[in-house]
C-alpha positions, 0 to 999 in steps of 0.5 A, a space after each residue: 363269328 364272319 367268313 368273308 369270300 375274297 375275290 381275286 382277278 388275275 392277269 386273265 380277268 378270271 374270277 378266283 377265290 384262291 387266298 392263295 392268291 394273296 401275296 404279302 411282302 415279306 416282314 423284316 426286323 431291324 438288325 443291330 448295329 454292327 461293328 467289325 468284325 462281327 459274328 455271320 448273321 443268319 439273315 431268316 431270323 430277321 425276315 419272314 414271309 406271312 405265307 410261310 414260303 422260302 425267302 431268298 436274300 440279295 443286295 440292293 444290286 439283286 447281286 449276292 456280293 456287296 463292295 464298298 469303300 469299306 467293306 466287302 460282304 456277301 450273302 451265302 444262302 441266308 447267311 450275311 458277313 463282311 470284312 472291312 477294307 477301310 475304316 468308317 460307318 457304311 449302310 448297307 441295304 438287304 433285299 428279301 424276296 418270296 419271289 413276286 414280292 420284296 421288303 428291304 432292312 438296312 444294316 449299319 455297320 461300322 468298320 474297322 479295318 484290322 490291319 490299321 490297328 497298331 497295336 503299340 498307339 492302341 487305347 484299351 476299350 471302357 467296359 461298362 456293365 451298366 447300373 446296379 439292377 434289382 428283380 425279383 425272382 423269375 423276372 428277367 436280368 437284361 446284363 447290358 453292355 451297350 454303353 461300352 466304347 473303345 476311342 480307337 473305334 475297334 470294339 467288335 460286335 462279336 459276342 466273345 469280345 464281350 464276356 460276363 462273368 461271376 466269381 471268375 465263371 463264364 454265365 454268358 457272352 454277348 453285348 445284351 445278355 438276358 438271364 434269370 436267378 432262381 432264388 433270392 441273394 446277391 450277385 456281383 457280375 463282371 464284364 470283359 471287354 476286349 478290342 481287336 488288339 486284345 486290350 480287355 477292360 473291366 466293370 462290375 454291376 450288382 444284381 440284387 435278386 429279392 423275393 416277391 413282395 407285391 402283388 403276392 396274391 397274384 402269379 404276375 412277376 412284373 410289378 412296380 416295387 413301390 405299388 401297394 396293390 396284391 391282387 387283380 381285379 376285381 381287388 378292392 384295393 388301393 384309393 377310390 378314383 373317379 375319372 369317367 366312372 369310379 373305380 379302385 386304383 388297383 383295379 384301373 390300373 391293374 399292375 398285378 395281373 400277370 396277363 399283362 406280363 407277355 407285353 412287358 416282356 416283349 419290350 424286353 426282347 425287343 430292347 436285347 436285340 430279339 428280332 420281331 418278325 410281326 410289321 406292327 411290333 417290328 415297327 414299334 421296336 425300330 422307333 423304340 430302339 432308334 430313339 431310345 439313346 442307347 438307354 435299355 429302359 427308355 426303349 423299352 417304354 418307347 415300345 410299349 408307348 409306340 404299341 399302345 399308339 400308332 403301332 397299334 400292337 396291343 390296342 386297335 381303332 377307338 371306342 365310340 359305342 362307349 360314347 353312343 351307348 351314354 348319348 354322347 352326339 359329339 362323340 358317336 358317329 352320325 351314322 349310329 343311333 345314340 344308346 345302342 352299344 354300336 359301331 363296333 370296334 375293330 380290335 384284335 379280339 373282336 368284342 362283338 358281344 358288348 352290350 348298352 344297358 343305358 337309356 334316354 330314360 335311365 341315363 346311367 353309367 356303365 358298368 364292368 361284371 365279368 371278364 368272360 360274359 361280355 354280355 352282362 356289362 354295360 359299357 356306357 363310358 365306363 372306364 375298364 380294369 387293364 386287364 379287360 381293356 387290353 386282352 379282352 376289349 382291346 380297344 378304349 377312350 381316352 382314358 382306357 387307353 392312357 390308364 393302360 399305357 401307365 399301367 404297363 409303364 408302371 409293371 416295366 418298373 417306372 417309379 409312381 412318382 416318375 408316370 402319371 395318367 392326366 384327367 384333362 377337362 375334357 380328355 386324358 393323356 399321361 405324363 412320364 419321366 424317362 430315365 436320366 430326365 430331369 422333366 416330363 414329356 406328355 403322351 397320348 396313345 388315344 385310338 392310335 394316334 402318333 402318341 409321342 414326339 421326340 424332344 418333348 412337344 405335345 404330340 397332337 394339337 390339343 392344349 395339354 398343359 392348359 386343361 390338366 386338372 387331376 394326376 392318378 396312377 395305381 397309387 391314387 391320386 397324386 400332385 401333378 408336376 409343376 408346368 415348369 417340369 414338363 417339356 412344353 409347358 415351361 411357357 405356360 403360366 398356372 392358375 390361381 385356383 390350379 396353384 391353390 388346388 396344389 397346396 391344399 392337396 399337398 396339405 391333405 396328404 400330409 395330414 393322411 400320412 401324419 394320421 396313418 403313422 399314428 394309427 400304426 404306432 397306436 396298433 404297436 
C-alpha cells in the first residue's frame, strides 16, 4: 500500500500537510417529485458533508423562506416544507453549505391550492398498484403505486394518501412501499389512494412468493428465474463458450454469486426513493429516475447500466494490462512494454498483485485460478468470471465490462431473451429489451464510457450493427435478434452469411431440444 503526503498552500503562502484543509462540496441526492400537500422533508437525509461536518440549508437567495405565485416554503434547521398558494408546477432550488463550499438540488413540486378544489365537481383518483409480482422468499418486494393519478391533479405526496393493505390489515404507507415475505405463498395486496377531497380509489396487485429453485447451491437471493445455473464460480455449468478464452456460461455470467446481490439491492433502493449520498451512486440514480418514464424495472436497469458505465460505481478504468500481457500493441499504451502486467488499473479494489505469465516465446491466453491469490492468475486477455471482475478487479476490457452488466441485469430479473452480450469482430457490447418496449437497445459500458443514449441510437462512434457476430448470456450462445428489432439497426442490411448462420443455429438448437426431450423420456 502506498501513502501520499498532500501539501496544501494556504492563503499566507505557507506549506501545510493538514488534510483537514482539503474540503469537498456537500454531496446531494435527488429528492423525489412532490405534490402538495406533502410530509415535511428532512434535508439531512438527502445531503452529506464528505468531511463529516454539519450542513446548513437555504434557498437560492440565501434565505430560509421562499415565495412564488404557487408556493410558500420554509426551511427550519433541516426541515423543508411548503404550502400551495396556487396551482401548477414549480422548481425550488435548495442550497446545502458546509460554510466554505456549497451544492444545490432542484426540488420539483406540483402545487395544488386546496381552496381551489371543488368537492362537488371533484373527479376521484385512479389507483394503480402496478403489475403482478413473482419473487422468492427473502427478496425485497417493491409495491409501486407511482402510476396512480388524479385528473384534477389533487393527489398529494402524503404517505397517508397511499395505503397498502392485505385482508383489511395495513401493511404500510407511501407511494412506493418495500417489504418482504418470510414464507412461500400468494398475497392479494390492495392499494387505496385518497385525494385532497377525500375521494378514494382502489387497485390490487398479486404477489406470488416462491421457494428457491435456482442457484440452490449458493446463498444468492437475487437471480433469474429462467437460469440453468445452480452454483457460483467455479461451477462447470452451462454451455462452453469461447470469446477471448473458453468459459462456462454460468461462470462468465455468474448469476448465482451472492457477492453481487448488493448491486441489485442498490438498484432497488435507487428506484424506491432511498437517498444516495455517494456522488457516483447519486449521479447514476438521478439519471435512472429521470429517464425511466416512471417504470421501476427500467429505472433499476438504467441505474445498473449507468453504474457500470460512466457512473464508474462498480468498475473503473480499463484493464490495459490484459492487452499488454498478451502482446496486443494496438491496445497497450505505447509507454508500457509488452508481456508485462502493467499499467496497473486505477480502481476501488487496487489489484496491484496481478501477474503476467505470457511471453513472446510462449504466447498463451490467460487463466483465472483464484479470487484470493491474485498472483496465481495469468491476466493475459482472460475472460474473468463476473464475481471477480466486480469485487476483485473492479475493472476489465470490453468483454468483462459488458458481461458483468449483463449478469447484473439477469440477476435483476430480465429474461434470457431480453438481455445479451454481443461478440463483435473486434469489440463486445450488449443488448437489452426494456419493459414495454418492442425493440432492443444497444448499450456499451466499456471503460466507463457513456453507456447508453435515451432514444435508442448506438452510444458511441462504432459500427455496432454491422459488426455483430454472436450473442451470449448465462444460458449460453443464443440467436441474435434481427437488425429490424434493434434500435438504430433497422436500416442496416444483414449479410447472406449472417442470415444463413441464423438459420443453421436455429436448426441446431431445435435438434438439441428434440434429442434432449428424447433423452429425458428414455430416463423415465
